[in-house]
C-alpha positions in Angstrom: 88.7 127.1 95.2 91.8 126.1 93.5 93.9 129.1 92.5 97.0 127.4 91.1 96.2 128.7 87.7 95.2 132.1 88.8 94.3 134.4 86.8 93.9 131.9 84.0 91.8 129.5 86.1 88.3 128.0 85.9 86.0 127.5 88.9 83.2 125.2 89.5 80.2 126.1 91.8 78.1 123.0 92.6 74.6 123.2 93.8 72.6 120.5 95.5 68.8 120.6 96.1 67.1 117.9 98.0 65.3 116.9 101.2 66.6 114.9 104.1 63.1 114.7 105.7 61.4 112.8 103.0 62.9 109.8 101.2 62.2 108.7 97.6 59.2 106.9 98.9 57.6 110.3 99.6 59.1 112.7 97.1 61.3 112.4 94.0 63.0 115.5 92.5 63.3 115.6 88.7 64.5 118.3 86.3 62.0 119.7 83.9 63.3 118.4 80.5 62.0 121.6 78.8 64.0 124.0 81.0 66.6 122.7 83.4 68.9 125.6 84.5 67.7 128.9 83.0 70.1 131.9 83.1 68.8 135.4 82.6 70.2 136.8 79.4 71.0 140.1 81.0 73.1 138.5 83.8 76.7 139.5 83.8 79.5 139.1 86.2 82.5 141.5 86.6 85.1 138.9 87.0 83.8 135.7 85.4 82.1 134.3 82.4 79.5 131.4 82.7 80.7 128.9 80.2 78.6 125.8 81.2 75.8 124.8 83.5 75.4 121.0 83.6 72.6 119.5 85.7 71.4 116.0 86.7 69.8 113.8 89.4 71.3 111.7 92.1 70.1 109.5 94.8 71.9 109.7 98.2 71.6 107.1 101.0 71.3 108.5 104.5 70.4 106.5 107.5 69.6 103.4 105.3 67.0 105.4 103.2 67.4 106.8 99.7 66.8 110.5 99.2 66.4 112.3 95.8 68.8 115.2 95.0 68.9 117.6 92.2 72.4 118.6 91.0 73.5 121.7 89.2 77.1 123.0 88.5 78.1 126.5 87.3 81.4 126.5 85.4 83.1 129.9 85.6 86.0 131.3 83.6 87.8 134.3 85.0 88.3 137.4 83.0 92.0 138.3 82.3 91.7 141.9 81.1 92.3 143.4 84.5 95.3 141.4 85.3 96.8 141.9 81.8 96.6 145.7 82.2 97.6 145.9 85.9 100.3 143.2 86.2 101.3 141.4 83.0 101.8 144.4 80.7 103.8 146.4 83.4 106.0 143.4 84.1 106.7 142.9 80.3 107.6 146.6 80.0 109.9 146.5 83.0 111.8 143.5 81.6 112.2 145.2 78.2 113.2 148.4 80.0 116.0 146.5 81.8 117.3 145.5 78.4 118.1 149.2 77.7 121.1 148.9 80.1 122.7 146.4 77.7 123.1 149.0 75.0 124.3 151.8 77.3 128.1 152.4 77.2 129.8 150.3 79.8 131.7 153.3 81.2 128.4 154.8 82.3 128.4 152.6 85.4 126.2 154.9 87.5 123.5 155.2 84.8 123.3 151.4 84.3 123.2 150.6 87.9 120.6 153.3 88.6 118.4 151.8 85.8 118.8 148.4 87.1 118.1 149.2 90.7 115.0 151.2 89.7 113.5 148.3 87.7 114.2 145.9 90.5 112.4 148.1 93.1 109.5 148.7 90.7 109.2 144.9 90.2 109.2 144.4 94.0 106.3 146.9 94.3 104.4 145.1 91.5 104.9 141.7 93.1 103.6 142.9 96.5 100.7 144.7 94.9 99.6 141.7 92.8 99.1 139.7 96.1 96.5 142.2 97.3 94.0 140.8 94.7 94.5 137.2 95.8 93.0 135.3 98.8 95.6 134.4 101.4 96.7 131.0 100.0 99.8 129.1 101.1 100.8 128.1 97.5 102.1 130.0 94.5 99.8 130.9 91.6 100.6 131.3 87.9 100.7 135.1 88.4 103.2 134.6 91.3 105.5 132.5 89.0 105.3 135.1 86.3 106.1 138.0 88.6 109.0 136.0 90.1 110.4 135.2 86.6 110.3 138.9 85.6 112.0 139.8 88.9 114.7 137.3 88.3 115.3 138.5 84.8 115.6 142.1 85.9 118.0 141.1 88.7 119.9 139.1 86.1 120.5 142.1 84.1 122.4 143.8 86.8 124.4 140.7 87.6 125.2 140.3 83.8 126.5 143.9 83.8 128.6 143.4 86.9 130.3 140.3 85.4 130.9 141.9 82.0 132.2 145.2 83.6 134.6 143.4 85.9 136.2 141.3 83.1 136.4 144.3 80.7 137.6 146.8 83.2 140.1 144.7 85.0 141.8 143.8 81.7 141.9 147.4 80.5 145.5 148.1 81.5 144.5 151.1 83.5 146.5 152.1 86.6 145.7 153.8 89.8 148.2 156.7 90.4 149.0 158.1 93.9 151.2 161.2 94.2 153.5 161.7 97.2 154.4 165.4 97.8 158.0 166.3 98.6 159.7 169.0 100.6 161.8 171.7 98.8 164.3 173.9 100.5 164.0 177.7 100.1 166.9 180.0 101.1 164.5 182.7 102.5 161.6 180.8 104.1 163.3 177.5 104.7 161.5 174.3 103.6 158.1 174.3 102.0 155.8 171.5 100.9 155.3 171.2 97.1 152.2 169.1 96.3 152.5 169.4 92.5 155.7 167.5 92.3 156.8 164.3 93.8 157.0 160.6 93.3 154.2 158.6 91.7 153.1 155.1 92.6 151.4 153.4 89.7 149.5 150.1 90.4 148.7 148.7 86.9 145.9 146.3 86.4 146.3 143.3 84.3 147.1 144.4 80.8 145.4 142.7 77.8 145.8 143.2 74.1 143.4 145.2 72.0 142.4 142.0 70.2 141.5 140.4 73.6 139.6 143.6 74.5 137.6 143.6 71.3 136.7 139.9 71.9 135.4 140.9 75.4 133.3 143.6 73.9 131.9 141.3 71.3 131.2 138.7 74.0 129.4 141.4 76.0 127.1 142.1 72.9 126.5 138.4 72.3 125.7 137.8 75.9 123.3 140.7 76.0 121.4 139.3 72.9 121.3 135.8 74.3 119.9 137.0 77.7 117.2 138.9 75.9 116.2 136.0 73.7 116.1 133.6 76.7 114.1 136.0 78.8 111.5 136.7 76.0 111.2 132.9 75.2 110.7 131.9 78.8 108.0 134.5 79.3 106.3 133.5 76.1 106.5 129.8 77.0 105.1 130.4 80.5 102.1 132.4 78.9 101.5 129.8 76.2 101.4 126.8 78.7 98.8 128.3 80.9 96.7 129.6 78.0 96.8 126.2 76.3 95.8 124.5 79.5 93.0 126.9 79.9 91.7 126.3 76.4 92.0 122.5 76.9 89.9 122.7 80.1 87.3 124.7 78.2 87.1 122.1 75.4 86.8 119.4 78.0 83.9 121.1 79.6 82.2 121.5 76.2 
């Protein structure tokens, strides 16, 4: 089985019926023209649809003798409903949920980081869980690529916030103040420590103008919109490519 397009794949199950004891001199197998391969109308499979059942005849040569063989092939198309509900829809909702952090105030650092980390961990769980429904193959499937894209987009949301927060916070002109207490002399008790008064050490960050700060804020909004549009477009293109290739394969079979 080739699972590179899983779960939008199609599988072929070939069937060969013949005899290697009697050559064509003794027996020749032919399909009945009136009824070749008959499928019971009530037959249903939980994971596949039977879309075609071509049949034919073939003569194989074995030990310098021809042998008659009947050929039948069952073309199966996988159902996608289970994977849409269990994997695709949750991944899309997690990517959209990660966009919420773009519209949270940049000062709410803890909230945005918590939301980003939660979505990353959830995407990790979905990626590991989706592999349980697959045979142990050494290559990536279409589902793996989709989950990896969603994981990258969710992680990129945190990285985008870190970059924007750095450039807007560092240029805010804020300063870190450290107070050094001083000793005061007292006539009755001698010297005592006064922690409320003393010298202050202010280490200012790079100061930028309000105009530059507004530009950074607008750049943050534009970046957020661009990231959302790019992520949505890539996921849509990925989905359309595999759906188009699946439809093309079905038309080829028909």
